[in-house]
C-alpha positions in Angstrom: 3.7 2.5 33.7 1.9 5.4 31.9 -2.0 6.0 33.3 -5.1 4.8 31.1 -6.6 7.0 28.4 -10.1 6.4 28.0 -12.4 7.6 24.5 -15.8 9.1 25.0 -18.0 9.6 21.7 -20.6 12.1 22.1 -23.3 12.2 19.9 -25.0 15.5 20.4 -28.4 14.7 17.8 -31.1 16.9 17.0 -33.7 14.3 18.2 -36.9 13.3 16.2 -39.9 14.2 18.4 -41.4 11.0 19.8 -40.4 8.5 17.1 -38.0 6.1 18.8 -37.2 4.2 15.2 -36.0 7.2 13.4 -33.9 8.3 16.4 -32.4 4.7 16.4 -31.5 5.1 12.6 -30.1 8.2 13.1 -28.1 7.1 16.0 -26.8 3.6 14.1 -25.7 5.7 11.5 -23.4 7.8 13.6 -22.2 5.0 15.7 -21.2 3.3 12.2 -19.4 6.5 10.9 -17.0 6.7 14.2 -13.3 6.1 12.9 -12.2 6.5 16.3 -11.4 3.5 18.6 -15.2 2.9 20.1 -15.0 2.7 23.9 -17.5 4.7 25.6 -20.5 6.1 23.3 -22.9 8.7 25.0 -26.2 9.7 23.6 -28.4 12.2 25.5 -31.4 12.3 28.2 -34.6 10.3 26.6 -32.4 9.7 23.4 -35.2 8.1 21.9 -37.8 10.5 22.2 -37.2 13.7 23.2 -38.0 14.9 26.5 -41.6 13.7 26.4 -44.5 14.0 29.4 -45.9 10.7 27.9 -44.8 8.1 29.6 -47.9 6.2 29.4 -47.6 6.0 25.6 -43.8 5.8 25.4 -42.3 3.9 27.9 -40.3 0.7 27.1 -39.5 -2.2 29.6 -36.2 -3.4 30.3 -36.9 -6.0 27.5 -37.8 -3.5 25.0 -36.5 -2.7 21.3 -34.6 0.3 22.3 -32.7 -1.3 25.4 -32.2 -4.5 23.0 -31.0 -2.1 20.4 -28.5 -0.5 22.9 -27.2 -4.3 23.7 -26.9 -4.9 19.9 -24.7 -2.0 19.2 -22.6 -2.1 22.1 -22.3 -5.9 21.3 -21.5 -5.4 17.4 -19.2 -2.8 18.1 -17.4 -3.4 21.4 -18.1 -0.7 23.1 -20.0 0.4 26.2 -23.2 2.8 25.1 -24.9 5.1 27.5 -28.3 7.7 27.4 -31.5 7.7 29.0 -34.9 6.7 28.1 -38.2 6.2 29.3 -38.6 2.9 30.8 -41.5 1.2 32.4 -40.7 -0.9 35.9 -43.8 -2.8 38.1 -45.8 0.1 36.7 -43.9 2.9 37.5 -42.1 5.3 34.9 -38.2 6.2 35.4 -36.3 8.8 33.0 -33.4 5.9 33.7 -29.6 6.1 32.3 -28.1 2.8 31.0 -25.1 1.6 30.8 -24.6 -1.2 28.8 -21.5 -3.3 28.2 -20.5 -5.3 25.1 -21.0 -8.5 27.1 -24.6 -7.5 27.5 -25.0 -6.8 30.9 -26.7 -3.4 32.1 -26.2 -1.5 34.9 -29.1 1.6 35.4 -29.4 5.0 37.4 -32.8 6.5 37.7 -32.8 10.3 37.7 -32.9 11.7 41.2 -33.8 15.2 40.6 -37.0 15.5 38.5 -37.9 18.8 36.6 -40.9 19.9 38.4 -41.2 23.2 36.1 -42.2 20.9 33.4 -44.2 18.4 35.5 -41.5 15.7 35.3 -42.3 14.7 38.8 -45.9 14.2 37.9 -45.0 11.7 35.5 -41.7 9.5 36.5 -40.6 8.4 40.1 -37.1 9.6 41.3 -34.5 7.3 42.1 -32.8 7.0 45.5 -29.2 5.7 44.7 -26.3 6.9 42.8 -24.2 4.6 40.5 -20.5 4.7 40.3 -19.2 2.5 36.9 -15.7 1.3 36.4 -13.7 1.3 33.1 -10.0 0.7 32.3 -9.3 2.3 35.8 -11.7 5.2 35.7 -14.4 5.5 37.6 -17.5 7.2 36.4 -20.4 8.7 38.3 -23.9 8.8 35.9 -26.1 12.0 36.2 -29.0 13.1 34.1 -29.7 16.5 33.6 -31.4 18.8 36.1 -29.1 16.6 38.8 -26.4 19.1 37.7 -28.3 21.8 40.2 -27.8 20.1 43.0 -24.3 19.7 44.2 -24.8 17.5 47.4 -25.8 14.7 45.0 -22.7 14.6 42.8 -20.3 15.2 46.1 -17.2 13.5 45.5 -16.4 12.7 48.8 -13.3 10.1 49.1 -12.3 10.7 45.7 -15.2 8.3 44.8 -14.9 8.9 41.2 -12.8 10.4 38.3 -15.4 11.5 36.0 -18.6 12.9 36.7 -21.0 12.3 33.2 -24.3 14.2 32.4 -26.8 13.4 29.8 -29.3 16.2 28.9 -32.2 18.2 27.3 -31.1 20.9 28.7 -32.7 24.5 26.8 -30.9 26.8 24.9 -32.6 29.6 27.0 -30.7 28.4 29.9 -27.7 27.3 28.7 -25.6 29.8 30.9 -26.2 28.1 33.8 -25.5 24.6 31.8 -21.9 25.5 31.0 -21.1 27.2 34.6 -22.7 24.8 36.5 -20.7 21.7 34.3 -17.4 24.0 35.0 -18.2 24.3 38.9 -19.1 20.6 39.4 -15.4 19.8 37.9 -13.8 22.4 40.1 -15.5 21.7 43.2 -15.0 17.3 42.7 -11.6 17.8 40.9 -12.7 15.3 38.4 -13.1 15.3 34.6 -17.1 16.5 34.1 -18.7 15.6 30.6 -22.0 17.0 29.6 -23.8 15.7 26.7 -26.8 17.8 25.3 -29.0 17.9 22.2 -29.6 20.6 19.5 -32.8 21.5 17.6 -36.4 21.8 18.6 -38.5 19.5 20.4 -42.4 18.8 20.0 -42.9 21.7 22.6 -41.4 24.4 20.7 -38.4 24.4 23.1 -35.0 25.1 21.7 -32.0 23.4 22.2 -28.4 24.7 21.7 -26.0 21.6 22.7 -23.0 23.3 24.5 -22.0 19.5 24.9 -18.4 20.3 26.9 -15.8 18.3 28.6 -14.1 20.2 31.2 -11.0 18.9 33.1 -10.5 18.5 36.9 -9.4 22.0 37.5 -12.3 23.4 35.2 -10.5 24.1 31.7 -12.6 23.8 29.1 -11.2 20.8 26.6 -14.1 20.6 24.3 -17.2 22.4 23.4 -20.0 22.3 20.8 -22.6 24.5 20.1 -26.2 24.7 17.9 -25.0 22.1 15.4 -25.2 18.3 15.3 -22.2 16.6 16.3 -20.7 13.5 17.0 -17.1 13.7 18.1 -14.7 11.5 19.6 -12.5 13.2 23.4 -9.9 11.2 24.7 -9.4 11.9 28.7 -6.3 10.8 30.4 -6.1 9.5 34.2 -3.0 11.0 35.0 -4.7 14.7 34.7 -6.9 13.5 37.6 -3.9 12.1 39.6 -1.6 15.1 39.3 -4.3 17.5 40.0 -5.6 15.9 43.3 -1.8 15.3 44.6 -0.7 18.7 43.7 -3.9 20.2 45.2 -5.5 18.5 48.0 -8.9 20.2 48.1 -11.2 17.3 48.5 -9.4 16.1 51.7 -10.6 19.3 53.6 -14.1 18.5 52.4 -16.8 18.6 55.3 -17.7 15.1 56.3 -21.4 14.1 55.9 -23.6 12.2 54.1 -26.7 12.5 51.9 -30.2 11.3 54.5 -32.7 10.1 51.7 
């Protein structure tokens, strides 16, 4: 019996700065126009606002309009929708990546590594647990932007996952480490790595080149788009993971340690 395949529809947008409705309207059109089979639709980090340090003004509760939009779109198109946005919970603010299923169930991952260089740590609270979700036989580990620089956090101990998924607002001036680290995470974890970024310029004058990418479990570049907004579907094959790990048992030789939080 052939191993499963899975479609990721990657939306690399030019985010309208701090304008939630304009962004949701834009994503709605992207999603409506997708001709491929919709299975998982990926939006970038802080997809409704851009990478803003104004959570007091922009944050929503989990019952808010943007989360409800995600639920509506997932239900309407019978797909999973994922991406991060600014969430307020019990008086705290989170850069929270949501995994919204068509049945309305929502999993979430709070960004662990807050970007101190931009004072993200002064405005948001860090998460303290990873999230691995399953769909069609694929186990997918969710990560957000700056998490990419910390390989221990994404370490694939005991072959826990098959896909490592990063959503980001990663500036163009640091595009070299973005691409290099995505490839490195694929090689060291023997996992597909998908990195979804944005393009354009934000309200702070920071430029983004996209460079959204998909790497194979052996680190081969399968797909990459730069500079322009794009919405494309990439299909991955579980057999590539199975074959690579059977042929090269690198993960079995890894050091045995756990992260202490």
